N, C-alpha and C positions, 0 to 999 in steps of 0.2 A: 197429523204429521205423516202418516203412512203414505199419503198421496204424493208427497214430495220425496219419498225415500226411493233410492235406486233398487228396483225389484231384484236385480241380479246379485246384489250384495246384502239384501235384507237379512237373510237367514244367518250368514256368517257373521255379520256385524253385531246382531243382537246377542248371539250365542257367545261371541267374544266378550261382550260387555258383561254378560251374566257370569261367566266363569271368572272374570277378572274381579268383579265386585263381591262374589261369594266364594273366593278361592279357599276359604276355610272349610267349606262344605262340599264343593264340587270341583271337578276338573274336566277338561276336554278329553274325549276319547281319542287316543292317538290315531291319526290317519283315517278319521271317520267323522261323520256329521252326528255327533252325539255328546252327551254329558254323562259323566259317571260320578258316583259318590267318592268323596275323598278317602273313605274307608275300603273301598272295593279295589281288588277282589279280596274276599275273606275265605280262606281255605277251609274246605269241609262244610261250607254252608251254601244252601240254594241261593242263586242269584235271581232277583226279580227285575226283568227288563220290560219297560213300557215304551210307548212311542206313538207317533203319528205326525201329521203335518203340523207346521208351525202356524201361528196366527191365533192360537188358543191359550196362550200363556195365562195362568201358571201351568196348565197342561201343555207339554208333558215334562219339559226340562225343569220346571220350577218345583216339581215334586220328587226330586232326586236328592238323597242325603241320608245320613244315619237314621235308621228306623223306618225309612220309606223306600222308594225304589232304588235299586243299585245303579241303574242307568236308564237313560231315555234316548231313543233314536229320533233324530229330528229330520223331518221331510221338508220340502218346500211348502209355501203357504197353501194350506188346505189340501196337501198332496202327501200320500203315504211315502215313507222313506223306502229306499230300494233294498232289495235282498242283500246286496253287498254291504250296505251300511248296517243293516240289522246283524248280519253275520259278524262283522268286525266289532261291533259294540258288544255283542254277546260273548265273543271270544275274550274281549278285554276284561270282563268282570266275572268270567266263569271261575269258580273256586273249586271245581272238581265234584260238586254234588248235583250238578244239573242247573238248568235255566228255566224259569217260569216266564213265558211271554204273556202279556196281557195288553189289550188295545181294543179300540172300538170296532164294531162289526161293519167294516167298509171293505168293498171288494179289493181295492188296491192293497190295503194293509193285510188282508187275509192272504193274498197271493204272495206278497214279498216276505212277510214273516214266515209263511209256510215254506217257501223256497229256502230261506235261511235255515229253518229247522231241519230240512232234509240234508242240507250240506253239513250242518253240525253233527247230525246222526251218522253220516258217512265217516266223520272223523272221531267218533266215539263219545260225543258230547250229548247227553240225554236232555230232552226238553219236553215241556208240556205247554199247551196254549189254552188260555181262558179268554174267550171273547166277551166283551161288555155289550149287553143287549138290553139296556134299561129304558130306552125311550118308548113310551107307550103310544106315541103318535105315529110311529113308523111301522106298525104291524099289529094284528089282532092278538087277543089272548090265546088264540089257537095256534099262532105262528110266532111265538116269542123268540124262537131262535133266528128269525129273520129281522128282528128289530135292530136298529142302529144303537151305538153306544154314545152317550153324552156325559153329563156331569156326574152321574152315578158311578162312573169309573173310579172316581176318587175313593169311594168306599172299598171297591174291589182291590185297588192297588195297596191301600193302607193295610187291609187285613192280610193280604198275601205277604206283604213285606214283614209284618209283625210275626207271622207264622215262621217265615224263613229265619228271622232273627232269633226266635226261640229254639231253632234247631229242628223244626219239622223236616221230614224228608220231602223229596220232590212231589211224590203222590199226595202227601199230606198238604203241602202248600197249594197244590192244584185243587184239592178237595175243598178247602175252606174258601178259596177264591171263587170257585164255581158256586159254592153255597151263597156267598155274599152277592154274587151277580143275580142268582135266582131269586133272592129276597129283596132286590132293589127295583124301584120304579121311579121314573122321571117324566115330568111334563113341563113344557115351557111356552113362552110367548115372546114375540118380538114386536117392537114399536117402530123400528127403522132399520135400514140395511147397513152393511159395512162396506168400506172402501179398500180394495186391494192395494198393496204397496205399488207405487208408480202409476196408479190410475187416478184420474180426476173425478170420475163419476162413481157413485156407489154401485155395488154389484146388483142390488135390487132396492126398491123403495116400498114402503108401506104407506098407503094414502093417509093423509092427516085425519085425525079423529078416529082411526081404526087401529086394531092390532091383529097380528097373525098368530093364531093358536097352533102350536105343534111345529112351528118352523124349525128346520134343522140348523145345526151350528155352522154349516157351509152355505147356508142360504137355500137349502132344499125347501120345496113348497110345503106350506103348513096344511093342517086339516081344514081350517076355515078361517075366514076373516070376519071379525065382529067389531062392534063399537068399542072404542078404548075405555078402559076401566081405571079408576084410581087404585093406588096400591092395595088398599083393603079389599076392594071389589075383586081385584085380580087374585088375591089370596084365596077367595072363595072359589073362583074358577079352577085354580090349581088343585086345591084340596078336594073339591067335588069330583074332579077328573081322576085323581089318584086313589081315593079311598076304595072305589069298587075294583080297582086293579090290583090291590094288595093281595098277597097269598092268602088262601083260605085260612080262617081262624086267627088272623093276625090281631093280637092284642098285646099290650104291655110295651116294653121298651122299643123305641124306634129312633134310629139315628136320622137326623134331619140336616139337609144341606140346601140353603137358599142361595142360588148362584147368579151373580150378575154377568151379563154377556159382554161387557166392555165399556158401556157408556151410561149405564143406569146409576144414578147417584146412590151412595150408601144410605143416605137418609130414607130414600124410597124403599130400599131393601129392608131396612129395619121396620118401617111402618108396615110393610107387607108381612114380615115375619111375626110381628105382634099378633096379627089376625090369624096367621097360620098356626101359631102356638095354641091359641084358644080353641081353634077348630079341631085340632088334633086331640087336645085334652077332652073336649066334648065327645069325641068319637071313641074314647077309652084308650087312647094311645098316650104313652109317656115319652115326650121328646128327650132323647139321650144325647148329651154333648152336642147341642145344635151348633151349626156353623153357618155364618152369614158372611158372604164376601164373594170374591171372584176366584173361581177354581177352574172353570173351562169357559174361556171367552171366545169371541168370534171377531177379533180385531176391535173395531169401534162400533159393533152392533149395539143397538139399544134394545134391551130385553132382559129377561130373567127366567130361571127354571127352578123347580122344586124337586128334590130327590128325597125319597124315603127308603130306609133300609130297616126291615123288620129283623130285630136281633134275637138270637138265642144266647144262652150263657157263653158258649165258646166264642161266638162272633163278637159279643160285647166285650169280653175279656181281651180279645186281640185288638179290637178297635180302640181300647183305652191305652194301648201301649204308647210310650213317648216316641217322638220323632223330631227331627230338625232338618228342614230343607229351606232353600231360599224363599219359598212362598208360603210355607206352612210349618208351624212349630206346635207340638202338643206336649205340654209339660216341659219346663226348662231343663235342658241337658246340663249335667254337671260340668264344671269348667274343664275337667280332664277327660270328658267324654268325647270332645271334638278333637280330631287329629290335627297335627300341625298343618298349616296351610301349605299347599303346593305352590310352586312358582307359577305366577301368572303367565299365560301363554303369550308368545310373541304375536304381534298383529297378524291376523289371518290364520293363525294356527288352530283356532277353536273349531273350525269346520273341517279340519284335516287337510290333507294334501290337495291343493287346487288342481282340478282336472285340466287336461288340455282343452283348448277351444278349437272351433272350426277354423280360426284364423292362424292357428299354430302352424308354422311352416313344417312340412314333412313330405318326404317323397313316398311313393308307393301307393298301394291300394287299387290302382288301375281303374277299370270300369266301375267297380263297386264303390270306390270313393267318389268318382265323378257322378254316379247315379244318386248316391246319398246327398251329395252337395246340391244337386238339382232338386231333389225332394225337399231339402231344407229351404231352398229359395222359394219354392212353391208354397210351403206352409207359412213361411215368414210373411209372404205377400197376403195371406188370408188369415193371419193370426187373430185379428179383431173379429172377423166373421166367425171363426171357430169358437172364440170366447163367447160370442153372443148366442150361438147355438147351444153351447154347453150350459149357459146361464139359465136356459129355459127350465131345466130340471136339476142342474147341479151347481157347482161353485164357479163356473165361468173360466176355469184355468186350463181347458184342454189345449187351446192354442199355445199358451205360454209353455205348458209342460212338454208338448211335442217339439216345439222349437228348441227348448233347452236340451231335450234328449237327442235330437238330430244333430245339434252342434257337437255334442260329445261323440256321437256315432261317426260323424265325418272325420273328426280329429283322430279317432281310434283307427278308422279304415286307412287314413293317410299314413299312419305309422306302420301299416302292414308291409310285407314284402311286395315288391312290384310284380306285375304280371296279371294276365287276364284269363289264365287257364282256370278250369273248374276248381282245382284245389287251392290256388292262390285267391280266387274270388271267395271261396268258402272260408278261408282263414280270415280274410278281411271282414266278412259278414259276421263271423263269430265274435271278433273283437268289437265290432260296431254294435251288435245286439246287446252284449254285456254292458257296454258303455251307455247305450241308450236307456236301458232299464235302470241303471244306477243313477243317471242324471235326471231322468224324467220323473221317476217314482210313480206312484198312483197306479190304478188299474191299467190305464192305457200304456204306461211305461212298461209294465210287466208283460202285457200282451204283445206290444210291438217289439220289445226286446226278444221275446220268445220267438216271434215270427222270423226275425232276422237270424237268430242263432240256429233255429231248426233248418231254415233254408241253407245257411252256411254249412251246417253239418252234413246235409245231404250232398252238397256239391263237393265238399272236401273228400268224401269217400270215392268220388269218380276219378280222382287223380289228375295228372297233367294233360287234360284233353280240353278242346274248345267247349265253351258253354253253349248249349243248344236248347231249343224248346223241349226236345226229348229228354234232356238231362234235368232241366229246371222244373218242368211241370210236376214230376213226382216229388221233388223236394218241397215245392209249394203245397202240394196235396198233404204231405206229412206235417208241414207246418200248420196248415188249416186244422187238422185233427188235434194237434197239440194245443192250439189256442182254444179250441172248443173244450178240451178236457180241463185246462187250467182255469178258464173263465166260467166253466159250467153253463155256457150259453148254447143257443141253437139258432139256426137261421129262422127269421120271421119274428124276432123279438126286438127289432129296431136297435141293432148294435153294429159294430164294425163287421161282424160276420155276414151281414146282409150285402155288403160290398165285396168282401173277401170271397164268398162262395161263388158268385158268378165270375169273378176274376179267375179263380182256380178252375172252374168248369170250362171256361173258354180256352184257357191255356192248355188244359189236358186234351181238348178236342183238336186244337191245332198241332199239338205234339204228335198225336196219333196220325195226323194227316201229313206230317213232315214239313209243316210250314216253317220258314225261317224265323229265328227268334224275334227279330225286330217287329215283323208283321204280326206274329202271334201275340207278343206283349201289347202292341198297340190296340189290337182288337179286344184283348182282355181288359186293358185299362178303360176302354170305351164302355165295356159291359159294367165295370165297377162304377164308373161315373153315372151311368143311367140308373143303376140300382141304388146308389147313394141318394140321388135326387128323389127316387121313389119312396125312400124312408120317410119323407115329409108327410105322406098320406097314411103311414102306419101308426097304430097305437103302440106305445111302448109296453113291453111285457117283462122287462128285467131292469133291475137297478132302481135308482132314485126316480127316474122318469116314469116307471110303472105306476107310481102312486098318483100321477097327474090325470090318468085316464084320457078322456077326449081332449082335455086342455093341452096335452102334449102334441096333438096333431097339428100339421101346418108348418112344422119345423123339421128339417132334415137332421138325422143323427150326426153328431160331431165326429164320432169315430169313423163312421162310414165315409163321411165327407173328407176327412184328412187322408184316409187310405186312398180314395180316388184321386185326390190331388197329387199324392206322392207317386202313385202308379202312372199317372199321366206324365209327370215330369220325367220319370225314368224312361218312358217310351221315347221321349225326345232325345235322350242320351243314346239309347240303343239305335234309333234311326240314324243319328249322326255317325255312329260307329259301324253301321251295316255296310257290307261290301258294295261298291258301285259295280256296274256291268263290266268295267275293265279290270276289276279286282278278282283274284281267284277266290272261290267260295270254299271255306274250309270244310272238310268232311266232318260228319257228326260224331264219328268215333275214331 
C-alpha cells in the first residue's frame, strides 16, 4: 500500500491516525512532528525522548506512553528529524529534571539531536544523550562506538524510561541506558527489499533463493549474501553470530527480542524463536521475558533480527517495570493508571503547523530567493538520479530530502525583506538554512542548512553593501570549515566536501584577483561539477558507503552531485543578474 501513498503526506497522515486511535495514551506534540505521552510532562522527573525517521513503526512513535518514552520525534521516511523538531519536542515534555535523548547512531540523528541539545543548554535545560550501537554487522568489536543502532534500541529505551519513572536523576538515567546499550547485541537478515511511499519499485532486491546477512534497516548493504535458510536454520545463523559478540563472561539472564522487519509472517518468527530459545539454553543463557514481534521494521521489508541484552540485577529489575504504549504493553496497567484521553487532533494537526511551500506567494528574498528557486528546479530535475546514487550505499532518499528542504528554503527566503545587499541576502539565507534543515532532516539536511546559515551570517555582518566575490568567498570559507566540524569529515572521503572544497578554493582565488562575482561563481561551479564527477572513481571512507569498499566505486557521491547541481543553477541566476557593458558596475565596497 505504501507505493500508492502520497509521499508528501505520508508522515503527517499516519501520525494523525496513530494519535487519534490511541488518544488515551499519546497526543501530538504542539507545533512539531512528534508524539508525546498523555502523562507528559511530569514535573520533577527526567523526560526520555527518542526518535528517528519514520518507516520503522513501532519505532519510534509506537513506543511512547506511560512507563516507556515520554516523546518521540518523527522524521521523514528513513530520515532523521530536524534539530528544530527535536528541540520543540523536548521542550514540550521537559519537567524540569532534564531530558535523556536516545536514538540510533546515524549521522543525521547525531547532528540534529546534538544541535537541539546545545540550544536547550543555552536555555538552561540539561540533557544527556545515549546512542544505540547494537548492530554487530556495522562495525568490529574494536569499534563498537561506530556501530549503528537497530532493534536493540528497544531495550535501551525501556530501561531508561523505567529509571526515569522510578525517580533516577538525569545522570542515573543516562548511566543505566548506556549500560543497557553496552550489554546489547543485534544481528539480522533480509530476504527482500522495501518500497518507499510513492514509489513503484523496491529500494533494493535480494535475489530469489538467497538472503542478505547484516543488511541495515534503511537498506544499507549487508555483510554477505548466502543461500536462503528455513526459520530454524536462520536461528542458528543468528545465534552463532551473536554468542561470540556478547560481553565477556556473559551467563545467566538474557533479555531476548526476535524482531520482524515488516513482512515476515509471525508463524515464521515463532518457528525461528523456538530454535533460538533452545540454542541459548544450551549455551548456558536463560531467556528472560522473551519478546517476538515487530519492534523496528523497515516498511515492508522481508527479514528479521535477533537482539540479546545480558542482564544484571539492576537492568533486569528495570526491564520488568510495567509500561503501556500503542505498540507494546508489559503487565496490564490499572484502570486508573491511564490518564483521561486528550481531544483527538484536528486533521493535519498531528504533524504540527504546516510549513510554507515553495509555491506560497511571498515577496522579498531578492537574488537569494531566485538562486534557491533555481537550485530547487535543478535538483527536482535530477531527483531520481540522486536517489539512485544514494541507494548504492544508503536509503535512496537524498533526492527527496534535498527537494523537500529546498522547497522550504525557497519559501522562507521569499518571506524575507526585499533587497540584494549583503545584509538583506544574509538574512534571507539565514531563514532559508534553518527552514532547509528543518524540512529535509537527515545528515544532508543538517549540513546544507548549516552551509546556508553560515554563509548568511557572514554576509549579514557586511552590512548594506553589494555582494561581491571578495565578500562572499570568506563567508563560503567559514561555512566550509563549519560543515567539516559538524559532519566530522574531510576532503577525500567521497562526500559533499569533495565538491565543496574546490568550489571554495576557486572562489577564494577569484576573490583575491578581483574577478566579478558572476564569473567567479561560474568557474567555482565548474570546479565543483568536475570534482563531483570524479567522486565516482573514489572509494568511500565515511558513512554507510565506507562498508562497501570497492563495490562503491563507479558511482558519484550523491551529496557532491547535488551540491554541483545547485552551484551550477545559481551560476545561471548570477549571470543573468550581472551588469551588461552599458550598466554601471557597482563598487565592491
